[in-house]
PAZAPA-4460 file (N, C-alpha, C; in steps of 0.05 Angstrom, whole numbers, plus 32768, in hexadecimal, padded with zeros to 4 digits):
% residues 89
    n_x    n_y    n_z   ca_x   ca_y   ca_z    c_x    c_y    c_z   seq   type   mol
   7FE3   7AAD   80BA   7FEB   7AC0   80CE   7FDB   7ADA   80CA     1      M     A
   7FCF   7AE4   80DF   7FBF   7AFC   80DD   7FD0   7B15   80DB     2      G     A
   7FC3   7B2B   80DA   7FD0   7B45   80D8   7FD3   7B52   80F4     3      R     A
   7FCF   7B44   8109   7FD0   7B4F   8124   7FEC   7B5A   812A     4      E     A
   8000   7B4E   811D   801C   7B56   8123   8024   7B70   8115     5      H     A
   8014   7B7A   8102   801B   7B93   80F4   8016   7BAB   8107     6      L     A
   8028   7BBD   8106   8025   7BD5   8116   8014   7BE9   8107     7      R     A
   8006   7BF9   8115   7FF5   7C0E   8109   8003   7C29   810E     8      K     A
   8005   7C39   80FA   8010   7C53   80FC   7FFC   7C68   80F3     9      F     A
   7FFC   7C7E   8102   7FEA   7C94   80FA   7FF9   7CA7   80E8    10      E     A
   7FEC   7CB2   80D5   7FF8   7CC5   80C4   7FF9   7CE0   80D2    11      M     A
   800F   7CEE   80D1   8011   7D08   80DD   8003   7D1C   80CB    12      A     A
   7FF5   7D2F   80D8   7FE7   7D44   80CA   7FFC   7D58   80C0    13      M     A
   7FF8   7D63   80A8   800A   7D77   809E   800A   7D90   80B1    14      P     A
   8021   7D9C   80B3   8024   7DB3   80C4   8018   7DCC   80B7    15      L     A
   8007   7DDA   80C5   7FFD   7DF3   80BB   8010   7E08   80C4    16      N     A
   8023   7E10   80B3   8039   7E21   80BB   8030   7E3D   80C3    17      L     A
   801C   7E48   80B5   8012   7E63   80BC   8005   7E62   80D8    18      K     A
   7FF7   7E4D   80DE   7FEA   7E4B   80F9   8000   7E48   810E    19      R     A
   8014   7E37   8109   8029   7E33   811C   8038   7E4D   8121    20      A     A
   803D   7E5C   810C   804B   7E76   8110   803B   7E89   8121    21      A     A
   8021   7E8A   811C   800F   7E9B   812C   800F   7E93   8149    22      R     A
   800C   7E79   814E   800B   7E6F   816A   8025   7E70   8179    23      L     A
   803B   7E6B   816B   8055   7E6A   8178   8066   7E83   8175    24      D     A
   805B   7E97   8167   8068   7EB1   8166   8081   7EB3   8155    25      G     A
   8081   7EA5   813E   8097   7EA9   812C   808D   7EB3   8111    26      F     A
   809F   7EC0   8102   8097   7ECB   80E8   809E   7EB9   80D1    27      R     A
   808E   7EBA   80BC   8094   7EAC   80A3   809B   7EC2   808F    28      I     A
   80B3   7EC0   8084   80BC   7ED5   8071   80C2   7EC8   8056    29      L     A
   80BB   7ED6   8042   80C1   7ECD   8027   80C6   7EE5   8016    30      S     A
   80DC   7EE6   8007   80E2   7EFE   7FF7   80CE   7F02   7FE1    31      P     A
   80C5   7F1B   7FDE   80B1   7F21   7FC9   80BA   7F19   7FAD    32      P     A
   80D4   7F1B   7FA7   80DE   7F14   7F8D   80E1   7EF6   7F89    33      S     A
   80DF   7EE7   7F9F   80E4   7ECA   7F9D   8101   7EC2   7F9F    34      G     A
   8113   7ED6   7F9F   8130   7ED2   7FA1   8139   7ED7   7FBD    35      N     A
   8141   7EC1   7FCB   814A   7EC4   7FE7   8163   7ED5   7FE9    36      L     A
   8173   7ED6   7FD4   818C   7EE5   7FD5   818A   7F02   7FCB    37      N     A
   8172   7F0B   7FC5   816E   7F26   7FBB   8178   7F3A   7FD0    38      A     A
   8187   7F4D   7FC7   8193   7F61   7FDA   817E   7F6E   7FEB    39      A     A
   8167   7F75   7FE0   8152   7F82   7FF0   8148   7F70   8007    40      S     A
   8145   7F56   8001   813C   7F43   8016   8151   7F40   802B    41      F     A
   816A   7F3D   8024   8180   7F3A   8037   8182   7F53   8048    42      V     A
   817F   7F6A   803C   817F   7F83   804A   8168   7F85   805E    43      E     A
   8150   7F7C   8056   8139   7F7C   8069   813F   7F6A   8081    44      Q     A
   814B   7F53   807C   8152   7F41   8092   8166   7F4E   80A5    45      L     A
   817B   7F5A   8099   8190   7F66   80AA   8186   7F7E   80BA    46      E     A
   8175   7F8F   80AD   816E   7FA8   80BA   8153   7FA7   80CA    47      N     A
   8140   7F99   80C0   8125   7F99   80CC   8120   7F80   80DD    48      D     A
   8126   7F69   80D2   811F   7F50   80E0   8134   7F48   80F4    49      V     A
   814D   7F49   80ED   8164   7F41   80FD   815F   7F25   810A    50      R     A
   815C   7F11   80F9   8156   7EF6   8103   816E   7EEA   8112    51      P     A
   8168   7ED9   8125   817D   7ECA   8132   817E   7EAD   8128    52      T     A
   816A   7EA6   8119   8169   7E8A   810F   8155   7E89   80F7    53      M     A
   815B   7E78   80E4   8149   7E73   80CE   8146   7E56   80C9    54      A     A
   812E   7E4D   80C2   8129   7E31   80BC   811A   7E31   80A1    55      L     A
   8126   7E23   808E   811A   7E22   8073   8112   7E05   806D    56      T     A
   80FD   7E02   805E   80F3   7DE8   8056   80F5   7DE5   8038    57      F     A
   8102   7DD1   802E   8103   7DCA   8012   8108   7DE2   8000    58      L     A
   811B   7DF2   8008   8123   7E0A   7FF9   8134   7E02   7FE2    59      C     A
   812D   7E0A   7FCA   813C   7E03   7FB2   8152   7E17   7FAB    60      G     A
   8156   7E2B   7FBC   816A   7E3F   7FB5   8183   7E3D   7FC7    61      Q     A
   819A   7E42   7FBC   81B3   7E42   7FCC   81B4   7E5D   7FDB    62      R     A
   81BC   7E5C   7FF4   81BF   7E74   8004   81DB   7E80   7FFF    63      F     A
   81DC   7E98   7FF5   81F6   7EA5   7FF1   8200   7EB0   800C    64      D     A
   8219   7EB7   800D   8227   7EBF   8026   8218   7ED7   8034    65      V     A
   8210   7EEC   8026   8203   7F02   8034   81E9   7EF9   8042    66      P     A
   81DA   7EE7   8035   81C2   7EDD   8042   81C8   7ECD   805B    67      L     A
   81DC   7EBB   8059   81E4   7EAB   8070   81ED   7EBC   8087    68      L     A
   81FC   7ED1   8081   8205   7EE4   8096   81EE   7EF2   80A3    69      K     A
   81D9   7EF9   8094   81C2   7F07   809F   81B1   7EF5   80B1    70      A     A
   81B2   7EDB   80AC   81A2   7EC8   80BB   81AF   7EBF   80D5    71      L     A
   81C8   7EC2   80D8   81D8   7EB8   80EF   81D8   7E9A   80F0    72      Q     A
   81C2   7E8D   80F6   81C0   7E70   80F6   81AA   7E68   80E3    73      Y     A
   81AF   7E54   80D3   819A   7E4B   80C0   819A   7E2D   80BD    74      S     A
   8183   7E22   80BA   817F   7E05   80B5   816D   7E03   809D    75      V     A
   8176   7DF3   8089   8166   7DEF   8071   815F   7DD1   8070    76      N     A
   8146   7DCA   8074   813D   7DAF   8072   8136   7DA8   8055    77      Y     A
   8142   7D93   804B   813A   7D89   8031   813E   7D6A   8031    78      H     A
   8130   7D5D   8020   8132   7D40   8020   8141   7D36   8007    79      D     A
   8154   7D45   7FFE   8165   7D3D   7FE7   8178   7D27   7FEF    80      G     A
   817F   7D17   7FDC   8192   7D01   7FE1   81AE   7D0C   7FE4    81      A     A
   81BC   7D03   7FF9   81D8   7D0A   7FFD   81E9   7CF5   7FF1    82      L     A
   8201   7CFA   7FE8   820E   7D14   7FE7   8207   7D25   7FCE    83      P     A
   81F6   7D1B   7FBD   81F0   7D29   7FA4   81E4   7D45   7FA8    84      G     A
   81D5   7D49   7FBE   81C8   7D63   7FC3   81D2   7D70   7FDD    85      Y     A
   81EC   7D6C   7FE3   81F7   7D78   7FFB   81F9   7D96   7FF8    86      R     A
   81FC   7DA4   800E   8200   7DC1   800D   821B   7DC7   8003    87      A     A
   821E   7DDE   7FF6   8238   7DE7   7FED   823D   7E04   7FF5    88      S     A
   8255   7E0A   7FF9   825C   7E26   8001   8273   7E2F   7FEF    89      M     A
***
């Protein structure tokens, strides 16, 4: 039997996030200290940025309550196995 029955799939190209942000008009923010929950970063979000939504990818830090309140709506994508890596509050 030949391989004619096998489906061909194309590999998706990796997303160039900086280019997408420039073209689609969104900002990429990262705290200078590396700590998402740093009071100065949360304050910057609350006072200067005032986000209505946040999307994080593979973030290894837990979002504390002040950060979650500053973000209004947030989605954190990660590929951890559930329930072992579920979110906790």
